[in-house]
N, C-alpha and C positions, 0 to 999 in steps of 0.2 A: 828194540834199538833199531831195527831195520825199516820198521815203519816211520819213524822219526826221523831218518835221514830222508826217507822215500817222501815222505810231505814235506819236508824240507826245501827237497829239490824242485818241485813242482811250484811252490810258492815262490822262489827265484825265480823260478822258468816263468810263471805267470807275469811278475811283477813288470820281468825285463821285457814280455811282450804287450805289454799295456804299456810302457816308457816307450818304447821305439816305435808302436801305431800313435801314441801321442803326437810324437814327433813328427811323424808322416802326416800324421792328418791339420795340426798346425801349422804345417810349410805351406807357404805360398809362393806361386811362379808368378813372376815378370816377364811379359816379351820383350824384347828389344823392337823398337817402332819403327820399321824400313821405310818410313815418310821423311821420319826427322834424321834418321841416321847418314852420317857423312866419312867417308877417308879418305883422303888423297894421298898419291904416291910420289914422294918427289925423289926427281932421279938426276943424273950427269951421263953424259957422252960424249965423244971425241968433238962431237958438232955443236951442242946446246944443251944446255937443262931443260928437262921435260918433267910432266905428270899427268897421271892417269888418274882418272876416281873410280873409284870400287861402287857399282851401281846396285849389287843386289848383296842381301846378307840376312842371315836369322840369326835367332838367339834366344838361350832361357837365363833368365836368373833364379833360382830357388832360395829363398829367405827361410831360416828354421823358425823353431818357436821360441828362439832365443836371441831372436830377429840378428842374425848372425850369415853370411852368405854360407850355403851348403852346396851352391854349384852356380858353374857358370860355364855356358857353352855357347859359343857364335861360330857360325857356316856363314862361310861366304864362296860364290860359284867363282871359278877363275876366269869363264866367260863373262861373268860380269865386271870385270876389272877393261874398264875402256877409255881410250885417249883419244885424241884427234886425227889419230893415223890408224887408217886401217893396217897398214905393214906391219908398224909399231904392234900394233894389237896382236895379231897373228903371232907375230917373233915371242911376245911375250909368253902366248897359250902355250906355242912350243919350248919355252924355255920351261914351263910347268909339266909339259906334257899330260896337257888340259884332258887329253880322251884317256888315258889310265887312271890322271890326278885329279878329280873334275873339282875338288871342293879344297879351300882352306881352311881348318879348321882349330880353334881354339877353345880350351881345357883348364879351366882354373883346378891347380891342386893344392893352392896357399894364397890368404888374404893376409897383408901385415896390419897392424896395430894401424887405426883411423889416427890422422892426426887433424883437429879439426882447430878451424881459423877463420871464425866468424861464420860466414853459411857456407864459405868451402868444405870440404873434407880432402884430405890427400890419404891418397894409400896404393899400397903396391899391391898389383894382385902378381903373382906367380903362377904361371902352367905352362901345360903343353902346346907349342905350336905346331902343326904338322903341314907343312908344304912340300910339294912335288914328292910325296912318298917316303917323306923326313922329318922324322919329330925332335924336338930340341926342346929343352926349358928355358924360357925365357921371363923377364918380368916386365912387367907394364907400369908406370907412375900416373896415375893416373888423380885428377882434382873431380873431386863429383861436389854432386849439390842435389838436396831434396826440393823438386821443380812445385811440386804439391805432394799431397799424402798420394802414395801410391806410383809416384814417377819420379825415378832418379835420374839424376844426366851422370857420366862420365867423358872428360876430355883429357885426353892425353899424347903422347908422341914417343916413337918409338922407331930407332935402329936399328938395321935387319942387312945382314952380306948374304946376297944371293948363294955365294960358294959355300956357307955354311948347309943349305939343304941340298947339296950337290947338285946345284940349277949351276947351268953357264950363261953367263950373262949375254944378252940378245946381240946381234951383229947384223948389219946391214951394209952391203957392198963395203966404203970405209970409214962407213962408223961403228964404233963399238961403245956400247953400255957398260959404265959405270957399275962395280960389283956392289956399293953400296948403295942402300935407299934408304929413304926419312919416310914412315907412314905416320900422319896425322888424321885422328879420331875423334869424332864427336858420337856417341852412343846414349841412346835414353832410351830405359825400360822402364814398362809402365805394366800395370794391374792394379788388384784391388788394393785399398789403403792397408798397411801390415799392423797388425793389431798389437 
């Protein structure tokens, strides 16, 4: 009796290991293409509206054997955010406390059910966004499409409040930046064609 239970336990364990390794081996990793990536930050101030560009980014999208997103991570160096004004950039880095918090990170926790409309796919990606040392859950509504096998493009817009991340909006002399900013992004992930 004990031998039978022992044997069943090892069979279940062996099947579980094979299943897990099968999924890991079949998972495919797509990398964010930094050359085609674009993100613009739109904001307001007491003087005029402004915009900054994100000039550096990296990321990975892992697709499992069921062709579903297993994980998604995007990292943006704070000092990769650039405007046309050096003073504004320095104030932005200070608001992030860039020396202590040099990276903005998004990590996927849940992917909604995609809605197909012609060649476009609307999807909501929920995940943890970390900025200035504070992490909050956000939802990104994106429109995606398959550019070609192994190349996936996602576009979208998200509105954030700096104070939600314990950031003080930058100010210069008599100019104060508004709390709300809008991020417009266009991200392409590339890798081997998913089988």
